[in-house]
TIMITOR-937402 format. One record per residue (C-alpha): residue in three letters; x, y, z; residue number from 1. Coordinates in steps of 0.1 Angstrom, whole numbers, always signed. Layout:
# residues N
<site><code>ala</code><x>X</x><y>Y</y><z>Z</z><pos>NUM</pos></site>
...
END
This chain:
# residues 74
<site><code>unk</code><x>+1427</x><y>-281</y><z>+1240</z><pos>1</pos></site>
<site><code>unk</code><x>+1400</x><y>-274</y><z>+1214</z><pos>2</pos></site>
<site><code>unk</code><x>+1394</x><y>-303</y><z>+1189</z><pos>3</pos></site>
<site><code>unk</code><x>+1406</x><y>-303</y><z>+1154</z><pos>4</pos></site>
<site><code>unk</code><x>+1381</x><y>-299</y><z>+1127</z><pos>5</pos></site>
<site><code>unk</code><x>+1390</x><y>-325</y><z>+1098</z><pos>6</pos></site>
<site><code>unk</code><x>+1373</x><y>-320</y><z>+1064</z><pos>7</pos></site>
<site><code>unk</code><x>+1369</x><y>-355</y><z>+1042</z><pos>8</pos></site>
<site><code>unk</code><x>+1363</x><y>-354</y><z>+1006</z><pos>9</pos></site>
<site><code>unk</code><x>+1347</x><y>-389</y><z>+999</z><pos>10</pos></site>
<site><code>unk</code><x>+1354</x><y>-409</y><z>+967</z><pos>11</pos></site>
<site><code>unk</code><x>+1353</x><y>-443</y><z>+956</z><pos>12</pos></site>
<site><code>unk</code><x>+1387</x><y>-453</y><z>+962</z><pos>13</pos></site>
<site><code>unk</code><x>+1406</x><y>-425</y><z>+979</z><pos>14</pos></site>
<site><code>unk</code><x>+1397</x><y>-399</y><z>+1004</z><pos>15</pos></site>
<site><code>unk</code><x>+1412</x><y>-364</y><z>+1005</z><pos>16</pos></site>
<site><code>unk</code><x>+1416</x><y>-351</y><z>+1043</z><pos>17</pos></site>
<site><code>unk</code><x>+1423</x><y>-316</y><z>+1052</z><pos>18</pos></site>
<site><code>unk</code><x>+1429</x><y>-302</y><z>+1087</z><pos>19</pos></site>
<site><code>unk</code><x>+1451</x><y>-277</y><z>+1107</z><pos>20</pos></site>
<site><code>unk</code><x>+1476</x><y>-288</y><z>+1131</z><pos>21</pos></site>
<site><code>unk</code><x>+1467</x><y>-271</y><z>+1164</z><pos>22</pos></site>
<site><code>unk</code><x>+1503</x><y>-269</y><z>+1177</z><pos>23</pos></site>
<site><code>unk</code><x>+1520</x><y>-254</y><z>+1146</z><pos>24</pos></site>
<site><code>unk</code><x>+1489</x><y>-237</y><z>+1127</z><pos>25</pos></site>
<site><code>unk</code><x>+1501</x><y>-258</y><z>+1095</z><pos>26</pos></site>
<site><code>unk</code><x>+1475</x><y>-266</y><z>+1070</z><pos>27</pos></site>
<site><code>unk</code><x>+1478</x><y>-304</y><z>+1062</z><pos>28</pos></site>
<site><code>unk</code><x>+1463</x><y>-325</y><z>+1033</z><pos>29</pos></site>
<site><code>unk</code><x>+1465</x><y>-360</y><z>+1030</z><pos>30</pos></site>
<site><code>unk</code><x>+1453</x><y>-386</y><z>+1005</z><pos>31</pos></site>
<site><code>unk</code><x>+1442</x><y>-420</y><z>+1021</z><pos>32</pos></site>
<site><code>unk</code><x>+1427</x><y>-452</y><z>+1008</z><pos>33</pos></site>
<site><code>unk</code><x>+1396</x><y>-467</y><z>+1022</z><pos>34</pos></site>
<site><code>unk</code><x>+1417</x><y>-490</y><z>+1044</z><pos>35</pos></site>
<site><code>unk</code><x>+1436</x><y>-462</y><z>+1059</z><pos>36</pos></site>
<site><code>unk</code><x>+1407</x><y>-441</y><z>+1070</z><pos>37</pos></site>
<site><code>unk</code><x>+1396</x><y>-456</y><z>+1103</z><pos>38</pos></site>
<site><code>unk</code><x>+1433</x><y>-461</y><z>+1114</z><pos>39</pos></site>
<site><code>unk</code><x>+1440</x><y>-425</y><z>+1106</z><pos>40</pos></site>
<site><code>unk</code><x>+1413</x><y>-415</y><z>+1131</z><pos>41</pos></site>
<site><code>unk</code><x>+1422</x><y>-441</y><z>+1156</z><pos>42</pos></site>
<site><code>unk</code><x>+1458</x><y>-425</y><z>+1160</z><pos>43</pos></site>
<site><code>unk</code><x>+1444</x><y>-389</y><z>+1164</z><pos>44</pos></site>
<site><code>unk</code><x>+1428</x><y>-372</y><z>+1194</z><pos>45</pos></site>
<site><code>unk</code><x>+1390</x><y>-365</y><z>+1193</z><pos>46</pos></site>
<site><code>unk</code><x>+1381</x><y>-342</y><z>+1164</z><pos>47</pos></site>
<site><code>unk</code><x>+1352</x><y>-327</y><z>+1147</z><pos>48</pos></site>
<site><code>unk</code><x>+1348</x><y>-343</y><z>+1113</z><pos>49</pos></site>
<site><code>unk</code><x>+1329</x><y>-328</y><z>+1084</z><pos>50</pos></site>
<site><code>unk</code><x>+1321</x><y>-344</y><z>+1050</z><pos>51</pos></site>
<site><code>unk</code><x>+1302</x><y>-337</y><z>+1019</z><pos>52</pos></site>
<site><code>unk</code><x>+1265</x><y>-350</y><z>+1017</z><pos>53</pos></site>
<site><code>unk</code><x>+1267</x><y>-379</y><z>+993</z><pos>54</pos></site>
<site><code>unk</code><x>+1257</x><y>-416</y><z>+991</z><pos>55</pos></site>
<site><code>unk</code><x>+1283</x><y>-428</y><z>+1012</z><pos>56</pos></site>
<site><code>unk</code><x>+1285</x><y>-399</y><z>+1039</z><pos>57</pos></site>
<site><code>unk</code><x>+1260</x><y>-417</y><z>+1061</z><pos>58</pos></site>
<site><code>unk</code><x>+1280</x><y>-449</y><z>+1060</z><pos>59</pos></site>
<site><code>unk</code><x>+1313</x><y>-432</y><z>+1070</z><pos>60</pos></site>
<site><code>unk</code><x>+1297</x><y>-412</y><z>+1096</z><pos>61</pos></site>
<site><code>unk</code><x>+1284</x><y>-444</y><z>+1112</z><pos>62</pos></site>
<site><code>unk</code><x>+1319</x><y>-461</y><z>+1109</z><pos>63</pos></site>
<site><code>unk</code><x>+1337</x><y>-433</y><z>+1126</z><pos>64</pos></site>
<site><code>unk</code><x>+1306</x><y>-426</y><z>+1154</z><pos>65</pos></site>
<site><code>unk</code><x>+1312</x><y>-464</y><z>+1162</z><pos>66</pos></site>
<site><code>unk</code><x>+1349</x><y>-460</y><z>+1164</z><pos>67</pos></site>
<site><code>unk</code><x>+1345</x><y>-430</y><z>+1189</z><pos>68</pos></site>
<site><code>unk</code><x>+1321</x><y>-446</y><z>+1211</z><pos>69</pos></site>
<site><code>unk</code><x>+1345</x><y>-478</y><z>+1212</z><pos>70</pos></site>
<site><code>unk</code><x>+1373</x><y>-453</y><z>+1223</z><pos>71</pos></site>
<site><code>unk</code><x>+1352</x><y>-437</y><z>+1247</z><pos>72</pos></site>
<site><code>unk</code><x>+1355</x><y>-402</y><z>+1231</z><pos>73</pos></site>
<site><code>unk</code><x>+1317</x><y>-394</y><z>+1230</z><pos>74</pos></site>
END
């Protein structure tokens, strides 16, 4: 199965997540607080993650990359 692409709109307190469910083709949108971001990805299959280029993008990319390595997804 092809990995899902998940887009993240970064902000200070909440993140807007957009993705397409591969099984149904339904477009999903979620609002997650900072503490919910990593658990959201921990409970999903391997995905491509894209985010805007901003001050916190490097931080979140490192956090998610570390998580992928810990789960053996790389």
